[in-house]
PDB file of N, CA, C and O in Angstrom:
ATOM      1  N   MET A   1     -25.256 176.085-147.720  1.00  0.00           N
ATOM      2  CA  MET A   1     -25.763 174.969-148.471  1.00  0.00           C
ATOM      3  C   MET A   1     -26.678 174.125-147.568  1.00  0.00           C
ATOM      4  O   MET A   1     -26.353 173.837-146.416  1.00  0.00           O
ATOM      5  N   ARG A   2     -27.797 173.752-148.114  1.00  0.00           N
ATOM      6  CA  ARG A   2     -28.748 172.932-147.364  1.00  0.00           C
ATOM      7  C   ARG A   2     -28.481 171.462-147.621  1.00  0.00           C
ATOM      8  O   ARG A   2     -28.105 171.066-148.724  1.00  0.00           O
ATOM      9  N   LYS A   3     -28.682 170.653-146.577  1.00  0.00           N
ATOM     10  CA  LYS A   3     -28.589 169.216-146.743  1.00  0.00           C
ATOM     11  C   LYS A   3     -29.540 168.530-145.775  1.00  0.00           C
ATOM     12  O   LYS A   3     -29.997 169.124-144.798  1.00  0.00           O
ATOM     13  N   ILE A   4     -29.822 167.285-146.063  1.00  0.00           N
ATOM     14  CA  ILE A   4     -30.661 166.467-145.198  1.00  0.00           C
ATOM     15  C   ILE A   4     -29.737 165.605-144.346  1.00  0.00           C
ATOM     16  O   ILE A   4     -28.798 164.991-144.853  1.00  0.00           O
ATOM     17  N   VAL A   5     -30.015 165.570-143.044  1.00  0.00           N
ATOM     18  CA  VAL A   5     -29.239 164.756-142.113  1.00  0.00           C
ATOM     19  C   VAL A   5     -30.196 163.805-141.402  1.00  0.00           C
ATOM     20  O   VAL A   5     -31.266 164.209-140.945  1.00  0.00           O
ATOM     21  N   CYS A   6     -29.796 162.535-141.315  1.00  0.00           N
ATOM     22  CA  CYS A   6     -30.670 161.530-140.700  1.00  0.00           C
ATOM     23  C   CYS A   6     -29.844 160.539-139.896  1.00  0.00           C
ATOM     24  O   CYS A   6     -28.861 159.987-140.391  1.00  0.00           O
ATOM     25  N   VAL A   7     -30.253 160.320-138.653  1.00  0.00           N
ATOM     26  CA  VAL A   7     -29.680 159.244-137.847  1.00  0.00           C
ATOM     27  C   VAL A   7     -30.617 158.056-138.017  1.00  0.00           C
ATOM     28  O   VAL A   7     -31.733 158.052-137.496  1.00  0.00           O
ATOM     29  N   ILE A   8     -30.154 157.053-138.748  1.00  0.00           N
ATOM     30  CA  ILE A   8     -30.996 155.900-139.085  1.00  0.00           C
ATOM     31  C   ILE A   8     -31.113 154.943-137.899  1.00  0.00           C
ATOM     32  O   ILE A   8     -30.119 154.544-137.292  1.00  0.00           O
ATOM     33  N   ALA A   9     -32.351 154.595-137.594  1.00  0.00           N
ATOM     34  CA  ALA A   9     -32.658 153.567-136.603  1.00  0.00           C
ATOM     35  C   ALA A   9     -33.381 152.446-137.367  1.00  0.00           C
ATOM     36  O   ALA A   9     -34.597 152.516-137.544  1.00  0.00           O
ATOM     37  N   PRO A  10     -32.653 151.415-137.821  1.00  0.00           N
ATOM     38  CA  PRO A  10     -33.208 150.413-138.726  1.00  0.00           C
ATOM     39  C   PRO A  10     -34.493 149.736-138.271  1.00  0.00           C
ATOM     40  O   PRO A  10     -35.283 149.301-139.108  1.00  0.00           O
ATOM     41  N   PHE A  11     -34.722 149.637-136.957  1.00  0.00           N
ATOM     42  CA  PHE A  11     -35.889 148.908-136.484  1.00  0.00           C
ATOM     43  C   PHE A  11     -37.066 149.814-136.116  1.00  0.00           C
ATOM     44  O   PHE A  11     -38.088 149.335-135.625  1.00  0.00           O
ATOM     45  N   ASP A  12     -36.925 151.111-136.351  1.00  0.00           N
ATOM     46  CA  ASP A  12     -38.036 152.041-136.110  1.00  0.00           C
ATOM     47  C   ASP A  12     -38.924 152.120-137.345  1.00  0.00           C
ATOM     48  O   ASP A  12     -38.441 152.026-138.473  1.00  0.00           O
ATOM     49  N   ALA A  13     -40.215 152.293-137.127  1.00  0.00           N
ATOM     50  CA  ALA A  13     -41.169 152.364-138.234  1.00  0.00           C
ATOM     51  C   ALA A  13     -41.048 153.664-139.010  1.00  0.00           C
ATOM     52  O   ALA A  13     -41.374 153.710-140.196  1.00  0.00           O
ATOM     53  N   LYS A  14     -40.582 154.719-138.356  1.00  0.00           N
ATOM     54  CA  LYS A  14     -40.424 156.025-139.001  1.00  0.00           C
ATOM     55  C   LYS A  14     -39.020 156.540-138.741  1.00  0.00           C
ATOM     56  O   LYS A  14     -38.431 156.300-137.687  1.00  0.00           O
ATOM     57  N   GLN A  15     -38.503 157.252-139.725  1.00  0.00           N
ATOM     58  CA  GLN A  15     -37.180 157.857-139.608  1.00  0.00           C
ATOM     59  C   GLN A  15     -37.324 159.373-139.577  1.00  0.00           C
ATOM     60  O   GLN A  15     -38.050 159.947-140.389  1.00  0.00           O
ATOM     61  N   LYS A  16     -36.636 160.021-138.643  1.00  0.00           N
ATOM     62  CA  LYS A  16     -36.668 161.478-138.519  1.00  0.00           C
ATOM     63  C   LYS A  16     -35.501 162.059-139.318  1.00  0.00           C
ATOM     64  O   LYS A  16     -34.358 161.626-139.174  1.00  0.00           O
ATOM     65  N   LEU A  17     -35.807 163.037-140.153  1.00  0.00           N
ATOM     66  CA  LEU A  17     -34.788 163.686-140.967  1.00  0.00           C
ATOM     67  C   LEU A  17     -34.830 165.181-140.713  1.00  0.00           C
ATOM     68  O   LEU A  17     -35.899 165.772-140.560  1.00  0.00           O
ATOM     69  N   ASP A  18     -33.647 165.784-140.670  1.00  0.00           N
ATOM     70  CA  ASP A  18     -33.535 167.230-140.469  1.00  0.00           C
ATOM     71  C   ASP A  18     -32.990 167.870-141.731  1.00  0.00           C
ATOM     72  O   ASP A  18     -32.106 167.321-142.387  1.00  0.00           O
ATOM     73  N   ILE A  19     -33.518 169.024-142.063  1.00  0.00           N
ATOM     74  CA  ILE A  19     -32.933 169.838-143.121  1.00  0.00           C
ATOM     75  C   ILE A  19     -32.059 170.862-142.420  1.00  0.00           C
ATOM     76  O   ILE A  19     -32.529 171.655-141.604  1.00  0.00           O
ATOM     77  N   VAL A  20     -30.777 170.826-142.756  1.00  0.00           N
ATOM     78  CA  VAL A  20     -29.784 171.658-142.082  1.00  0.00           C
ATOM     79  C   VAL A  20     -29.223 172.677-143.070  1.00  0.00           C
ATOM     80  O   VAL A  20     -28.884 172.350-144.207  1.00  0.00           O
ATOM     81  N   GLU A  21     -29.136 173.915-142.603  1.00  0.00           N
ATOM     82  CA  GLU A  21     -28.531 174.975-143.408  1.00  0.00           C
ATOM     83  C   GLU A  21     -27.653 175.813-142.496  1.00  0.00           C
ATOM     84  O   GLU A  21     -28.116 176.301-141.465  1.00  0.00           O
ATOM     85  N   ASP A  22     -26.400 175.981-142.863  1.00  0.00           N
ATOM     86  CA  ASP A  22     -25.438 176.730-142.057  1.00  0.00           C
ATOM     87  C   ASP A  22     -25.389 176.204-140.618  1.00  0.00           C
ATOM     88  O   ASP A  22     -25.382 176.985-139.666  1.00  0.00           O
ATOM     89  N   HIS A  23     -25.356 174.891-140.472  1.00  0.00           N
ATOM     90  CA  HIS A  23     -25.237 174.196-139.179  1.00  0.00           C
ATOM     91  C   HIS A  23     -26.442 174.394-138.261  1.00  0.00           C
ATOM     92  O   HIS A  23     -26.344 174.169-137.054  1.00  0.00           O
ATOM     93  N   GLU A  24     -27.564 174.809-138.817  1.00  0.00           N
ATOM     94  CA  GLU A  24     -28.790 174.957-138.036  1.00  0.00           C
ATOM     95  C   GLU A  24     -29.915 174.165-138.690  1.00  0.00           C
ATOM     96  O   GLU A  24     -30.033 174.136-139.915  1.00  0.00           O
ATOM     97  N   VAL A  25     -30.740 173.526-137.868  1.00  0.00           N
ATOM     98  CA  VAL A  25     -31.896 172.789-138.367  1.00  0.00           C
ATOM     99  C   VAL A  25     -32.975 173.802-138.747  1.00  0.00           C
ATOM    100  O   VAL A  25     -33.430 174.583-137.911  1.00  0.00           O
ATOM    101  N   VAL A  26     -33.379 173.778-140.023  1.00  0.00           N
ATOM    102  CA  VAL A  26     -34.403 174.710-140.484  1.00  0.00           C
ATOM    103  C   VAL A  26     -35.760 174.035-140.678  1.00  0.00           C
ATOM    104  O   VAL A  26     -36.789 174.708-140.756  1.00  0.00           O
ATOM    105  N   ASP A  27     -35.757 172.704-140.755  1.00  0.00           N
ATOM    106  CA  ASP A  27     -37.022 171.975-140.900  1.00  0.00           C
ATOM    107  C   ASP A  27     -36.768 170.519-140.527  1.00  0.00           C
ATOM    108  O   ASP A  27     -35.638 170.036-140.602  1.00  0.00           O
ATOM    109  N   THR A  28     -37.822 169.832-140.128  1.00  0.00           N
ATOM    110  CA  THR A  28     -37.759 168.424-139.762  1.00  0.00           C
ATOM    111  C   THR A  28     -38.957 167.711-140.360  1.00  0.00           C
ATOM    112  O   THR A  28     -40.060 168.259-140.398  1.00  0.00           O
ATOM    113  N   PHE A  29     -38.742 166.493-140.826  1.00  0.00           N
ATOM    114  CA  PHE A  29     -39.854 165.680-141.316  1.00  0.00           C
ATOM    115  C   PHE A  29     -39.548 164.218-141.035  1.00  0.00           C
ATOM    116  O   PHE A  29     -38.411 163.863-140.725  1.00  0.00           O
ATOM    117  N   THR A  30     -40.562 163.374-141.145  1.00  0.00           N
ATOM    118  CA  THR A  30     -40.379 161.940-140.941  1.00  0.00           C
ATOM    119  C   THR A  30     -40.784 161.196-142.200  1.00  0.00           C
ATOM    120  O   THR A  30     -41.646 161.638-142.959  1.00  0.00           O
ATOM    121  N   LEU A  31     -40.143 160.063-142.402  1.00  0.00           N
ATOM    122  CA  LEU A  31     -40.496 159.184-143.514  1.00  0.00           C
ATOM    123  C   LEU A  31     -40.704 157.781-142.982  1.00  0.00           C
ATOM    124  O   LEU A  31     -40.023 157.352-142.050  1.00  0.00           O
ATOM    125  N   ASP A  32     -41.626 157.083-143.564  1.00  0.00           N
ATOM    126  CA  ASP A  32     -41.892 155.695-143.212  1.00  0.00           C
ATOM    127  C   ASP A  32     -40.706 154.830-143.645  1.00  0.00           C
ATOM    128  O   ASP A  32     -40.237 154.954-144.777  1.00  0.00           O
ATOM    129  N   THR A  33     -40.226 153.974-142.781  1.00  0.00           N
ATOM    130  CA  THR A  33     -39.064 153.138-143.082  1.00  0.00           C
ATOM    131  C   THR A  33     -39.313 152.243-144.287  1.00  0.00           C
ATOM    132  O   THR A  33     -38.397 151.993-145.070  1.00  0.00           O
ATOM    133  N   PHE A  34     -40.539 151.757-144.446  1.00  0.00           N
ATOM    134  CA  PHE A  34     -40.835 150.820-145.526  1.00  0.00           C
ATOM    135  C   PHE A  34     -40.875 151.484-146.899  1.00  0.00           C
ATOM    136  O   PHE A  34     -40.717 150.800-147.911  1.00  0.00           O
ATOM    137  N   THR A  35     -41.080 152.790-146.959  1.00  0.00           N
ATOM    138  CA  THR A  35     -41.095 153.503-148.248  1.00  0.00           C
ATOM    139  C   THR A  35     -39.945 154.511-148.339  1.00  0.00           C
ATOM    140  O   THR A  35     -39.936 155.369-149.222  1.00  0.00           O
ATOM    141  N   PHE A  36     -38.989 154.404-147.436  1.00  0.00           N
ATOM    142  CA  PHE A  36     -37.883 155.355-147.335  1.00  0.00           C
ATOM    143  C   PHE A  36     -37.127 155.521-148.650  1.00  0.00           C
ATOM    144  O   PHE A  36     -36.844 156.644-149.068  1.00  0.00           O
ATOM    145  N   ILE A  37     -36.802 154.412-149.299  1.00  0.00           N
ATOM    146  CA  ILE A  37     -35.989 154.455-150.518  1.00  0.00           C
ATOM    147  C   ILE A  37     -36.699 155.187-151.650  1.00  0.00           C
ATOM    148  O   ILE A  37     -36.050 155.886-152.428  1.00  0.00           O
ATOM    149  N   SER A  38     -37.988 155.047-151.756  1.00  0.00           N
ATOM    150  CA  SER A  38     -38.698 155.732-152.836  1.00  0.00           C
ATOM    151  C   SER A  38     -39.066 157.172-152.486  1.00  0.00           C
ATOM    152  O   SER A  38     -39.200 158.004-153.383  1.00  0.00           O
ATOM    153  N   THR A  39     -39.229 157.480-151.211  1.00  0.00           N
ATOM    154  CA  THR A  39     -39.679 158.830-150.849  1.00  0.00           C
ATOM    155  C   THR A  39     -38.547 159.805-150.537  1.00  0.00           C
ATOM    156  O   THR A  39     -38.731 161.012-150.698  1.00  0.00           O
ATOM    157  N   LEU A  40     -37.382 159.326-150.095  1.00  0.00           N
ATOM    158  CA  LEU A  40     -36.299 160.256-149.774  1.00  0.00           C
ATOM    159  C   LEU A  40     -35.827 161.052-150.995  1.00  0.00           C
ATOM    160  O   LEU A  40     -35.693 162.271-150.889  1.00  0.00           O
ATOM    161  N   PRO A  41     -35.570 160.427-152.143  1.00  0.00           N
ATOM    162  CA  PRO A  41     -35.174 161.234-153.304  1.00  0.00           C
ATOM    163  C   PRO A  41     -36.234 162.260-153.707  1.00  0.00           C
ATOM    164  O   PRO A  41     -35.897 163.365-154.132  1.00  0.00           O
ATOM    165  N   GLU A  42     -37.516 161.899-153.575  1.00  0.00           N
ATOM    166  CA  GLU A  42     -38.597 162.845-153.885  1.00  0.00           C
ATOM    167  C   GLU A  42     -38.546 164.050-152.951  1.00  0.00           C
ATOM    168  O   GLU A  42     -38.687 165.190-153.394  1.00  0.00           O
ATOM    169  N   LYS A  43     -38.344 163.798-151.653  1.00  0.00           N
ATOM    170  CA  LYS A  43     -38.263 164.891-150.675  1.00  0.00           C
ATOM    171  C   LYS A  43     -37.057 165.782-150.953  1.00  0.00           C
ATOM    172  O   LYS A  43     -37.151 167.006-150.871  1.00  0.00           O
ATOM    173  N   ALA A  44     -35.927 165.165-151.281  1.00  0.00           N
ATOM    174  CA  ALA A  44     -34.723 165.946-151.579  1.00  0.00           C
ATOM    175  C   ALA A  44     -34.968 166.857-152.778  1.00  0.00           C
ATOM    176  O   ALA A  44     -34.576 168.024-152.759  1.00  0.00           O
ATOM    177  N   LYS A  45     -35.602 166.342-153.804  1.00  0.00           N
ATOM    178  CA  LYS A  45     -35.910 167.163-154.980  1.00  0.00           C
ATOM    179  C   LYS A  45     -36.928 168.249-154.637  1.00  0.00           C
ATOM    180  O   LYS A  45     -36.828 169.373-155.129  1.00  0.00           O
ATOM    181  N   GLU A  46     -37.900 167.917-153.799  1.00  0.00           N
ATOM    182  CA  GLU A  46     -38.912 168.893-153.374  1.00  0.00           C
ATOM    183  C   GLU A  46     -38.265 170.086-152.670  1.00  0.00           C
ATOM    184  O   GLU A  46     -38.691 171.226-152.856  1.00  0.00           O
ATOM    185  N   TYR A  47     -37.243 169.821-151.867  1.00  0.00           N
ATOM    186  CA  TYR A  47     -36.552 170.881-151.125  1.00  0.00           C
ATOM    187  C   TYR A  47     -35.318 171.410-151.870  1.00  0.00           C
ATOM    188  O   TYR A  47     -34.583 172.238-151.331  1.00  0.00           O
ATOM    189  N   SER A  48     -35.087 170.944-153.090  1.00  0.00           N
ATOM    190  CA  SER A  48     -33.924 171.340-153.905  1.00  0.00           C
ATOM    191  C   SER A  48     -32.609 171.069-153.172  1.00  0.00           C
ATOM    192  O   SER A  48     -31.729 171.926-153.102  1.00  0.00           O
ATOM    193  N   ILE A  49     -32.501 169.871-152.636  1.00  0.00           N
ATOM    194  CA  ILE A  49     -31.321 169.456-151.881  1.00  0.00           C
ATOM    195  C   ILE A  49     -30.633 168.324-152.638  1.00  0.00           C
ATOM    196  O   ILE A  49     -31.285 167.391-153.108  1.00  0.00           O
ATOM    197  N   ASN A  50     -29.301 168.416-152.751  1.00  0.00           N
ATOM    198  CA  ASN A  50     -28.574 167.345-153.436  1.00  0.00           C
ATOM    199  C   ASN A  50     -27.522 166.680-152.547  1.00  0.00           C
ATOM    200  O   ASN A  50     -26.628 165.995-153.045  1.00  0.00           O
ATOM    201  N   GLU A  51     -27.627 166.880-151.240  1.00  0.00           N
ATOM    202  CA  GLU A  51     -26.698 166.224-150.314  1.00  0.00           C
ATOM    203  C   GLU A  51     -27.475 165.655-149.126  1.00  0.00           C
ATOM    204  O   GLU A  51     -28.237 166.360-148.464  1.00  0.00           O
ATOM    205  N   VAL A  52     -27.261 164.361-148.874  1.00  0.00           N
ATOM    206  CA  VAL A  52     -27.913 163.676-147.755  1.00  0.00           C
ATOM    207  C   VAL A  52     -26.833 162.969-146.947  1.00  0.00           C
ATOM    208  O   VAL A  52     -26.028 162.219-147.500  1.00  0.00           O
ATOM    209  N   ALA A  53     -26.815 163.210-145.637  1.00  0.00           N
ATOM    210  CA  ALA A  53     -25.828 162.593-144.750  1.00  0.00           C
ATOM    211  C   ALA A  53     -26.536 161.687-143.746  1.00  0.00           C
ATOM    212  O   ALA A  53     -27.555 162.060-143.164  1.00  0.00           O
ATOM    213  N   PHE A  54     -25.983 160.502-143.555  1.00  0.00           N
ATOM    214  CA  PHE A  54     -26.552 159.524-142.639  1.00  0.00           C
ATOM    215  C   PHE A  54     -25.585 159.214-141.504  1.00  0.00           C
ATOM    216  O   PHE A  54     -24.367 159.259-141.678  1.00  0.00           O
ATOM    217  N   ALA A  55     -26.141 158.903-140.348  1.00  0.00           N
ATOM    218  CA  ALA A  55     -25.391 158.336-139.238  1.00  0.00           C
ATOM    219  C   ALA A  55     -26.152 157.099-138.791  1.00  0.00           C
ATOM    220  O   ALA A  55     -27.377 157.042-138.903  1.00  0.00           O
ATOM    221  N   GLY A  56     -25.434 156.116-138.288  1.00  0.00           N
ATOM    222  CA  GLY A  56     -26.067 154.885-137.848  1.00  0.00           C
ATOM    223  C   GLY A  56     -25.168 153.699-138.137  1.00  0.00           C
ATOM    224  O   GLY A  56     -23.967 153.866-138.347  1.00  0.00           O
ATOM    225  N   PRO A  57     -25.742 152.496-138.148  1.00  0.00           N
ATOM    226  CA  PRO A  57     -24.957 151.283-138.399  1.00  0.00           C
ATOM    227  C   PRO A  57     -24.308 151.325-139.798  1.00  0.00           C
ATOM    228  O   PRO A  57     -25.010 151.398-140.807  1.00  0.00           O
ATOM    229  N   GLN A  58     -22.985 151.279-139.849  1.00  0.00           N
ATOM    230  CA  GLN A  58     -22.234 151.475-141.095  1.00  0.00           C
ATOM    231  C   GLN A  58     -22.612 150.491-142.203  1.00  0.00           C
ATOM    232  O   GLN A  58     -22.862 150.909-143.334  1.00  0.00           O
ATOM    233  N   VAL A  59     -22.658 149.214-141.902  1.00  0.00           N
ATOM    234  CA  VAL A  59     -22.953 148.216-142.934  1.00  0.00           C
ATOM    235  C   VAL A  59     -24.370 148.414-143.466  1.00  0.00           C
ATOM    236  O   VAL A  59     -24.595 148.335-144.673  1.00  0.00           O
ATOM    237  N   TYR A  60     -25.313 148.666-142.584  1.00  0.00           N
ATOM    238  CA  TYR A  60     -26.686 148.933-142.999  1.00  0.00           C
ATOM    239  C   TYR A  60     -26.735 150.155-143.914  1.00  0.00           C
ATOM    240  O   TYR A  60     -27.400 150.136-144.949  1.00  0.00           O
ATOM    241  N   LEU A  61     -26.030 151.214-143.528  1.00  0.00           N
ATOM    242  CA  LEU A  61     -26.050 152.448-144.310  1.00  0.00           C
ATOM    243  C   LEU A  61     -25.415 152.266-145.687  1.00  0.00           C
ATOM    244  O   LEU A  61     -25.881 152.859-146.660  1.00  0.00           O
ATOM    245  N   GLN A  62     -24.378 151.469-145.784  1.00  0.00           N
ATOM    246  CA  GLN A  62     -23.764 151.205-147.088  1.00  0.00           C
ATOM    247  C   GLN A  62     -24.769 150.549-148.032  1.00  0.00           C
ATOM    248  O   GLN A  62     -24.858 150.915-149.204  1.00  0.00           O
ATOM    249  N   GLY A  63     -25.522 149.582-147.520  1.00  0.00           N
ATOM    250  CA  GLY A  63     -26.553 148.932-148.324  1.00  0.00           C
ATOM    251  C   GLY A  63     -27.691 149.883-148.665  1.00  0.00           C
ATOM    252  O   GLY A  63     -28.209 149.866-149.781  1.00  0.00           O
ATOM    253  N   LEU A  64     -28.075 150.708-147.706  1.00  0.00           N
ATOM    254  CA  LEU A  64     -29.150 151.675-147.929  1.00  0.00           C
ATOM    255  C   LEU A  64     -28.758 152.672-149.017  1.00  0.00           C
ATOM    256  O   LEU A  64     -29.558 152.969-149.905  1.00  0.00           O
ATOM    257  N   ILE A  65     -27.548 153.182-148.951  1.00  0.00           N
ATOM    258  CA  ILE A  65     -27.086 154.140-149.959  1.00  0.00           C
ATOM    259  C   ILE A  65     -27.043 153.489-151.333  1.00  0.00           C
ATOM    260  O   ILE A  65     -27.415 154.118-152.323  1.00  0.00           O
ATOM    261  N   LYS A  66     -26.602 152.262-151.409  1.00  0.00           N
ATOM    262  CA  LYS A  66     -26.583 151.556-152.696  1.00  0.00           C
ATOM    263  C   LYS A  66     -27.993 151.438-153.266  1.00  0.00           C
ATOM    264  O   LYS A  66     -28.204 151.670-154.456  1.00  0.00           O
ATOM    265  N   ARG A  67     -28.955 151.078-152.422  1.00  0.00           N
ATOM    266  CA  ARG A  67     -30.350 150.950-152.892  1.00  0.00           C
ATOM    267  C   ARG A  67     -30.927 152.306-153.281  1.00  0.00           C
ATOM    268  O   ARG A  67     -31.678 152.398-154.252  1.00  0.00           O
ATOM    269  N   LEU A  68     -30.588 153.362-152.539  1.00  0.00           N
ATOM    270  CA  LEU A  68     -31.058 154.704-152.886  1.00  0.00           C
ATOM    271  C   LEU A  68     -30.504 155.139-154.240  1.00  0.00           C
ATOM    272  O   LEU A  68     -31.233 155.702-155.057  1.00  0.00           O
ATOM    273  N   GLN A  69     -29.221 154.880-154.481  1.00  0.00           N
ATOM    274  CA  GLN A  69     -28.615 155.254-155.755  1.00  0.00           C
ATOM    275  C   GLN A  69     -29.219 154.463-156.908  1.00  0.00           C
ATOM    276  O   GLN A  69     -29.464 155.017-157.980  1.00  0.00           O
ATOM    277  N   GLU A  70     -29.458 153.178-156.698  1.00  0.00           N
ATOM    278  CA  GLU A  70     -30.094 152.349-157.730  1.00  0.00           C
ATOM    279  C   GLU A  70     -31.494 152.844-158.036  1.00  0.00           C
ATOM    280  O   GLU A  70     -31.884 152.927-159.201  1.00  0.00           O
ATOM    281  N   HIS A  71     -32.264 153.178-156.986  1.00  0.00           N
ATOM    282  CA  HIS A  71     -33.620 153.684-157.185  1.00  0.00           C
ATOM    283  C   HIS A  71     -33.602 155.018-157.944  1.00  0.00           C
ATOM    284  O   HIS A  71     -34.388 155.230-158.867  1.00  0.00           O
ATOM    285  N   GLU A  72     -32.706 155.898-157.545  1.00  0.00           N
ATOM    286  CA  GLU A  72     -32.617 157.206-158.193  1.00  0.00           C
ATOM    287  C   GLU A  72     -32.241 157.059-159.667  1.00  0.00           C
ATOM    288  O   GLU A  72     -32.813 157.733-160.523  1.00  0.00           O
ATOM    289  N   LEU A  73     -31.295 156.192-159.962  1.00  0.00           N
ATOM    290  CA  LEU A  73     -30.882 155.970-161.345  1.00  0.00           C
ATOM    291  C   LEU A  73     -32.017 155.372-162.172  1.00  0.00           C
ATOM    292  O   LEU A  73     -32.237 155.768-163.316  1.00  0.00           O
ATOM    293  N   LYS A  74     -32.732 154.419-161.587  1.00  0.00           N
ATOM    294  CA  LYS A  74     -33.847 153.773-162.288  1.00  0.00           C
ATOM    295  C   LYS A  74     -35.011 154.744-162.510  1.00  0.00           C
ATOM    296  O   LYS A  74     -35.638 154.731-163.570  1.00  0.00           O
ATOM    297  N   THR A  75     -35.294 155.575-161.524  1.00  0.00           N
ATOM    298  CA  THR A  75     -36.447 156.474-161.592  1.00  0.00           C
ATOM    299  C   THR A  75     -36.166 157.745-162.387  1.00  0.00           C
ATOM    300  O   THR A  75     -36.993 158.178-163.189  1.00  0.00           O
ATOM    301  N   TYR A  76     -34.990 158.344-162.159  1.00  0.00           N
ATOM    302  CA  TYR A  76     -34.691 159.644-162.757  1.00  0.00           C
ATOM    303  C   TYR A  76     -33.604 159.589-163.826  1.00  0.00           C
ATOM    304  O   TYR A  76     -33.258 160.623-164.397  1.00  0.00           O
ATOM    305  N   SER A  77     -33.058 158.413-164.108  1.00  0.00           N
ATOM    306  CA  SER A  77     -31.994 158.205-165.096  1.00  0.00           C
ATOM    307  C   SER A  77     -30.720 158.969-164.776  1.00  0.00           C
ATOM    308  O   SER A  77     -29.897 159.192-165.664  1.00  0.00           O
ATOM    309  N   THR A  78     -30.544 159.368-163.539  1.00  0.00           N
ATOM    310  CA  THR A  78     -29.347 160.070-163.118  1.00  0.00           C
ATOM    311  C   THR A  78     -29.206 159.989-161.600  1.00  0.00           C
ATOM    312  O   THR A  78     -30.181 159.760-160.884  1.00  0.00           O
ATOM    313  N   ASN A  79     -27.995 160.178-161.130  1.00  0.00           N
ATOM    314  CA  ASN A  79     -27.755 160.249-159.694  1.00  0.00           C
ATOM    315  C   ASN A  79     -27.317 161.675-159.366  1.00  0.00           C
ATOM    316  O   ASN A  79     -26.149 162.022-159.543  1.00  0.00           O
ATOM    317  N   THR A  80     -28.238 162.492-158.894  1.00  0.00           N
ATOM    318  CA  THR A  80     -27.925 163.884-158.581  1.00  0.00           C
ATOM    319  C   THR A  80     -27.727 164.114-157.089  1.00  0.00           C
ATOM    320  O   THR A  80     -27.247 165.172-156.682  1.00  0.00           O
ATOM    321  N   ILE A  81     -28.091 163.139-156.279  1.00  0.00           N
ATOM    322  CA  ILE A  81     -27.984 163.281-154.824  1.00  0.00           C
ATOM    323  C   ILE A  81     -26.712 162.607-154.345  1.00  0.00           C
ATOM    324  O   ILE A  81     -26.431 161.462-154.699  1.00  0.00           O
ATOM    325  N   ASN A  82     -25.948 163.323-153.542  1.00  0.00           N
ATOM    326  CA  ASN A  82     -24.730 162.792-152.962  1.00  0.00           C
ATOM    327  C   ASN A  82     -25.047 162.261-151.561  1.00  0.00           C
ATOM    328  O   ASN A  82     -25.391 163.035-150.668  1.00  0.00           O
ATOM    329  N   TYR A  83     -24.932 160.957-151.370  1.00  0.00           N
ATOM    330  CA  TYR A  83     -25.203 160.326-150.083  1.00  0.00           C
ATOM    331  C   TYR A  83     -23.875 160.062-149.376  1.00  0.00           C
ATOM    332  O   TYR A  83     -22.948 159.512-149.971  1.00  0.00           O
ATOM    333  N   THR A  84     -23.786 160.456-148.104  1.00  0.00           N
ATOM    334  CA  THR A  84     -22.569 160.221-147.330  1.00  0.00           C
ATOM    335  C   THR A  84     -22.911 159.636-145.962  1.00  0.00           C
ATOM    336  O   THR A  84     -24.032 159.766-145.469  1.00  0.00           O
ATOM    337  N   ILE A  85     -21.910 158.988-145.367  1.00  0.00           N
ATOM    338  CA  ILE A  85     -22.043 158.448-144.014  1.00  0.00           C
ATOM    339  C   ILE A  85     -21.180 159.296-143.107  1.00  0.00           C
ATOM    340  O   ILE A  85     -19.999 159.516-143.379  1.00  0.00           O
ATOM    341  N   LEU A  86     -21.781 159.775-142.020  1.00  0.00           N
ATOM    342  CA  LEU A  86     -21.035 160.603-141.069  1.00  0.00           C
ATOM    343  C   LEU A  86     -20.226 159.746-140.119  1.00  0.00           C
ATOM    344  O   LEU A  86     -19.534 160.274-139.249  1.00  0.00           O
TER     345      LEU A  86
END
């Protein structure tokens, strides 16, 4: 199963994300921090991925996941991506 893994650095302008399959990184891409919430669900759908795992500051990540879920629900009328904190 493929998933996106990201170690969030809240004060960096760009976030590095890895696409992981069978515990190996198969692709890497970056997203702009300021458009992260709108572009991450698009990237996940582009790669047919429904699982995203984050590492980083816990409180920040809880808020980020809430905003991602709200954006996904508003944009796609459904929440198909499972966001988790490592």
